[in-house]
C-alpha positions in Angstrom: 163.7 -160.4 136.7 164.8 -162.4 134.2 168.0 -163.4 135.1 166.8 -164.8 139.1 163.8 -167.1 137.0 167.1 -168.9 134.5 169.2 -169.1 137.9 168.5 -173.0 139.0 167.6 -173.2 142.8 169.4 -175.4 144.7 169.8 -179.1 145.2 167.4 -179.6 148.9 170.7 -181.6 149.4 169.6 -182.2 153.7 166.0 -182.5 152.7 167.6 -185.7 150.0 169.1 -187.1 152.6 167.1 -187.0 155.9 164.3 -188.9 152.6 167.3 -191.1 151.3 169.1 -192.5 154.8 167.8 -191.4 157.9 164.4 -193.9 158.1 167.1 -196.7 156.9 169.2 -195.7 160.9 166.7 -194.8 162.5 164.7 -198.2 161.5 168.1 -200.3 162.2 168.1 -198.0 166.1 164.6 -199.4 166.6 165.3 -203.3 165.8 168.0 -202.7 168.2 166.5 -201.5 171.1 162.9 -203.2 171.0 165.6 -206.5 170.7 167.3 -205.0 173.8 163.6 -204.9 175.7 162.9 -208.4 175.5 166.9 -209.4 176.3 166.2 -207.4 179.7 162.2 -209.5 180.2 164.6 -212.4 179.6 166.4 -215.0 181.3 169.0 -216.6 179.6 168.7 -220.7 180.0 170.3 -220.8 183.2 168.2 -218.9 184.6 170.9 -215.5 184.8 170.0 -212.3 183.2 170.7 -211.8 179.2 173.8 -209.9 178.5 172.4 -208.0 175.0 175.3 -206.3 174.1 177.9 -209.4 175.2 178.7 -212.0 171.6 177.3 -214.8 174.3 173.4 -213.2 174.1 174.2 -213.6 170.3 175.1 -217.0 170.2 172.8 -220.6 170.2 173.8 -223.6 168.2 174.4 -223.7 164.8 177.0 -220.1 165.7 179.3 -222.5 167.2 179.1 -224.1 163.2 179.3 -221.3 161.1 182.8 -219.8 163.8 184.8 -223.2 163.5 183.5 -223.3 159.4 185.1 -219.7 159.5 187.8 -220.6 161.4 189.0 -223.9 160.5 186.8 -224.8 157.4 184.8 -228.0 157.1 185.5 -231.1 158.2 183.5 -234.6 159.0 183.7 -237.2 160.7 182.5 -240.2 162.3 180.7 -238.8 166.0 182.4 -242.1 167.8 186.3 -241.8 166.8 185.9 -238.2 169.2 183.5 -238.8 170.9 182.8 -242.7 173.1 179.6 -243.1 174.2 177.3 -241.0 171.6 175.2 -242.3 168.6 176.9 -244.1 165.1 176.7 -241.2 162.8 178.0 -239.1 161.4 179.7 -235.0 162.7 181.2 -232.0 160.9 179.8 -229.2 160.4 179.1 -229.9 156.3 175.4 -229.4 156.9 175.9 -225.5 157.1 176.8 -223.7 154.2 179.9 -220.4 153.6 178.7 -217.8 152.1 177.9 -216.4 156.5 181.4 -217.9 158.2 183.3 -216.5 154.6 182.3 -213.3 155.8 183.2 -213.4 158.8 186.7 -214.6 158.2 187.2 -211.7 155.9 185.7 -209.0 158.2 188.4 -211.1 161.1 191.3 -210.5 159.1 190.8 -206.9 160.4 192.3 -207.9 164.3 188.9 -208.5 165.6 187.7 -211.7 167.2 186.7 -214.4 165.1 182.6 -213.4 167.4 182.6 -210.1 166.8 182.6 -210.6 163.4 180.2 -212.2 163.6 177.6 -210.2 164.0 179.8 -207.1 162.5 178.8 -208.7 159.5 174.7 -209.2 161.1 174.5 -205.8 161.7 175.5 -204.5 159.1 173.6 -206.8 156.7 170.4 -205.8 158.5 171.3 -202.4 157.8 171.9 -203.2 154.4 168.3 -204.3 154.3 167.0 -201.6 155.5 168.5 -199.3 153.1 168.1 -201.4 149.6 164.3 -202.6 151.6 163.4 -198.7 151.4 165.1 -197.5 148.6 163.1 -200.2 146.6 159.9 -198.6 148.4 161.1 -195.5 147.2 162.6 -193.8 149.5 160.2 -191.6 150.2 158.3 -191.1 153.4 154.9 -191.2 154.1 152.3 -193.4 155.9 152.2 -196.3 153.8 156.7 -196.9 153.5 156.6 -195.4 157.3 154.2 -198.1 158.6 156.1 -200.6 156.3 158.9 -200.1 157.7 158.3 -200.1 161.3 157.0 -204.2 160.2 160.7 -204.8 158.8 161.9 -204.0 162.4 159.5 -206.5 164.7 159.6 -209.0 161.5 158.0 -212.3 161.8 161.6 -214.5 163.0 163.2 -211.4 163.0 165.1 -211.7 166.4 167.8 -213.8 164.0 168.8 -211.3 161.9 171.0 -209.5 165.8 171.8 -213.3 166.0 175.7 -215.1 164.2 172.8 -217.0 161.6 173.3 -215.9 158.1 169.2 -214.4 157.8 170.7 -212.4 157.7 173.1 -211.8 155.4 170.7 -214.0 152.9 168.5 -211.9 153.6 170.0 -208.9 152.3 170.9 -210.2 149.4 167.9 -211.3 148.3 166.3 -207.6 148.0 169.3 -207.5 146.6 168.6 -209.6 144.0 165.2 -208.2 143.4 167.0 -204.7 143.3 168.9 -206.3 140.1 165.8 -207.6 138.7 163.6 -204.3 139.0 167.5 -202.8 137.1 166.9 -204.7 134.6 170.7 -205.4 135.4 171.6 -209.5 134.8 175.1 -209.4 137.0 173.1 -207.8 139.9 170.7 -210.1 140.3 172.8 -212.4 140.1 175.6 -211.5 142.3 172.4 -211.2 145.0 171.6 -214.7 143.9 175.1 -215.9 144.9 175.3 -214.3 148.0 171.6 -215.8 149.3 172.4 -219.4 148.1 176.1 -219.0 148.7 174.6 -218.4 152.7 171.8 -221.2 153.2 169.6 -223.6 151.3 166.1 -221.4 151.6 167.8 -218.6 149.0 168.3 -220.9 147.1 165.0 -219.7 145.8 166.4 -217.1 143.9 167.4 -219.7 140.6 163.9 -220.4 140.5 162.8 -217.0 140.3 165.7 -215.5 137.9 164.4 -218.5 135.8 160.5 -217.0 136.5 161.5 -213.8 135.8 161.7 -214.1 131.7 158.3 -213.5 131.6 157.9 -210.5 133.6 161.5 -208.4 133.8 164.0 -207.6 131.4 160.4 -205.8 129.1 162.8 -204.0 126.6 164.2 -207.3 125.0 163.4 -209.3 123.1 162.0 -212.6 124.3 165.8 -215.2 122.6 167.8 -212.4 125.1 164.9 -212.3 128.0 165.2 -215.9 128.1 168.6 -216.0 128.4 168.9 -212.9 130.8 167.0 -214.9 132.9 168.4 -218.1 132.6 172.3 -217.1 132.7 171.8 -214.6 136.5 169.9 -218.1 137.6 172.5 -220.2 136.3 175.5 -218.3 137.9 172.9 -217.4 141.5 172.5 -221.1 141.4 177.0 -221.5 141.9 176.4 -220.5 145.5 175.5 -223.9 146.1 178.7 -225.3 143.9 181.1 -222.9 145.7 179.8 -224.7 149.2 179.5 -227.7 147.6 183.5 -227.0 146.1 184.9 -226.6 149.8 182.9 -229.2 151.6 184.4 -232.1 148.6 188.1 -230.3 149.2 188.0 -230.3 152.9 186.1 -233.4 152.8 187.1 -235.8 150.0 183.4 -235.9 148.7 180.8 -234.8 147.0 178.1 -235.3 148.2 179.4 -234.4 152.3 175.9 -232.2 153.2 174.1 -235.1 151.5 175.8 -237.7 153.8 175.2 -235.7 156.9 172.0 -234.4 156.5 170.3 -238.2 156.4 172.9 -240.0 159.1 172.4 -237.4 161.3 169.3 -234.6 160.3 167.5 -237.5 158.9 167.4 -234.5 156.2 167.3 -234.8 152.8 164.0 -236.0 151.0 161.1 -234.9 149.9 158.3 -234.1 152.5 154.5 -233.3 153.0 154.2 -229.9 153.3 151.1 -230.1 155.7 152.7 -233.1 157.3 155.2 -230.9 158.3 153.4 -228.1 159.8 152.0 -230.0 162.0 155.5 -231.7 163.5 156.4 -227.8 163.6 153.5 -228.2 165.4 153.6 -230.0 167.8 157.9 -229.7 168.6 158.3 -229.8 172.3 160.7 -227.2 172.1 160.0 -225.9 176.2 160.1 -229.9 177.2 163.4 -230.4 175.8 164.8 -227.0 176.2 163.5 -225.3 179.5 165.5 -223.0 181.3 166.1 -222.8 184.5 165.2 -221.1 188.0 162.1 -218.6 188.1 161.6 -217.1 184.7 159.7 -213.6 183.9 156.2 -213.5 182.9 157.7 -212.9 179.0 159.8 -216.2 178.8 157.2 -217.8 181.5 154.5 -217.5 178.0 156.6 -217.5 174.6 157.8 -221.5 175.9 154.8 -221.9 172.7 155.8 -219.1 170.6 156.5 -221.1 167.7 152.6 -221.6 167.0 151.3 -218.0 167.2 154.4 -217.5 164.8 153.8 -220.4 162.3 149.4 -218.6 162.8 151.6 -215.0 162.7 153.2 -216.2 159.4 150.3 -218.2 157.7 148.5 -215.1 157.9 151.8 -212.4 156.0 152.2 -215.2 153.2 147.9 -215.0 152.7 148.2 -211.3 153.2 150.5 -210.0 150.4 148.8 -213.2 148.2 145.6 -211.2 148.7 146.6 -207.7 148.4 149.3 -209.0 144.4 145.7 -210.3 143.8 143.7 -206.7 144.2 146.9 -205.6 142.4 146.1 -207.8 139.3 142.2 -207.5 139.8 142.6 -203.4 140.4 145.0 -202.6 137.1 146.0 -206.3 136.1 149.5 -205.0 136.6 152.3 -205.9 139.9 155.8 -203.9 139.4 159.0 -206.2 138.8 159.9 -205.8 141.7 156.4 -207.3 142.9 156.5 -210.3 141.2 159.7 -210.9 142.1 158.8 -211.0 145.5 155.8 -212.6 145.4 157.6 -215.5 144.3 159.9 -215.1 146.5 158.4 -214.9 150.0 155.6 -218.1 149.1 158.5 -220.1 148.0 160.2 -218.6 151.7 157.3 -220.1 153.0 157.1 -223.7 151.3 160.8 -224.4 150.8 162.4 -225.4 154.4 158.7 -227.7 155.2 159.0 -229.8 151.7 162.7 -229.7 153.2 161.2 -231.4 156.8 163.1 -228.5 158.8 160.8 -229.0 161.8 163.5 -227.1 164.1 164.6 -223.7 161.6 161.5 -223.3 159.9 161.0 -219.3 162.3 164.3 -218.5 161.3 164.1 -219.1 157.3 161.3 -218.0 157.1 162.0 -214.4 159.0 163.8 -213.9 154.9 159.8 -213.3 154.5 160.7 -209.6 154.8 161.0 -209.1 151.3 157.6 -209.8 151.0 156.5 -206.1 152.5 157.1 -204.7 149.5 154.0 -205.6 149.2 152.5 -204.7 152.7 153.9 -200.8 151.0 150.3 -201.4 149.2 147.7 -202.6 151.6 144.9 -200.2 154.0 145.8 -198.7 156.6 143.3 -200.9 158.7 145.6 -203.4 157.4 149.3 -202.6 158.1 148.1 -201.7 162.1 147.0 -204.2 163.1 149.8 -206.1 161.1 152.5 -204.1 163.4 150.3 -204.4 166.7 150.5 -209.1 166.4 154.2 -208.4 164.6 155.7 -206.9 167.3 154.4 -209.1 170.4 155.6 -212.2 168.1 158.1 -210.7 168.3 158.1 -210.1 172.4 157.2 -213.8 172.5 160.3 -215.7 170.2 162.7 -212.9 171.3 162.0 -214.4 174.8 161.9 -218.3 173.5 165.0 -217.5 171.7 167.0 -215.7 174.7 166.2 -218.5 177.2 167.3 -221.1 174.9 164.5 -223.4 174.2 165.1 -222.6 170.5 168.5 -223.6 168.4 
């Protein structure tokens, strides 16, 4: 009996595996299943059935630009030099950042087509999002973490997490950045921030969060060292933007190529009044511009203005995250390091598109508020369950709007 008491019991490896890996796998599968069902209930812009498992079903206007960067790099030219009847503005692909297309180029080196490589990068990034989120949630299945993961499968704007867009890759990078801050590794934090900033301008919010991290992270260090780690990680994260501009300069000879095409072709580049831009985004006539052809299924017919309910849901999610953070601070006067990081990122991701004037893209940029799920785990079940229901309904509506070609 004495000898047996000294023997350490075998480690429950199978149970550990189930807790650590199975929930993210199930979440990823459910996310694809739900999206496939939405595609089945929708039609493409020309009235044909949606082929969700094809690359065409994941392709929208901006996808062509990301693929062109992956294939041949950057270019910028006067539109009339190539298209006689085009208006006198700049054309090209320098309005899109290189992080995602360069990942697509790397995967295409395996022999896969650029289109398939783009879908692979997106879906692998989405699985990575669930895996990293699960780790940040403690990798333990409870009602709170299970419902949080379920909300992630139908997260607002999440249809773009399956498309040929950098949203999934950029969101994964933001989560990795949070991991770095949580673990006290400024190198991991900087790497995540670099990738996020190189994927999309919204990803540059990582720079601001890392600068502020001196106030809530690196607690074991002295103040000078905390400031040094925060500043260095933020500077390296900001190099993601500089890398993109360097690639554009190499191709066009202009350091300001991004700013030129944004101002010339899209009338962006100046700071806007965010609440005016919210009103413009809400009133944008998507269904008048891109109404699909033929007889429309019920889901598509009722989704043509889903961007409006999307904005309300995004606002509600932001308010719930802020309220949860406030409740935690009042109750315990404490937020964990990763919760501070997620809170700052969520607020910044919500407002940044409206400061930039992105009236036709905010709904996909807001999908990166996925990082705010770290605070959703603290919400009571009577909040989590309705939030899951509303997110699922809105996911179906915005998904149908996407597959019908109404969203760009």
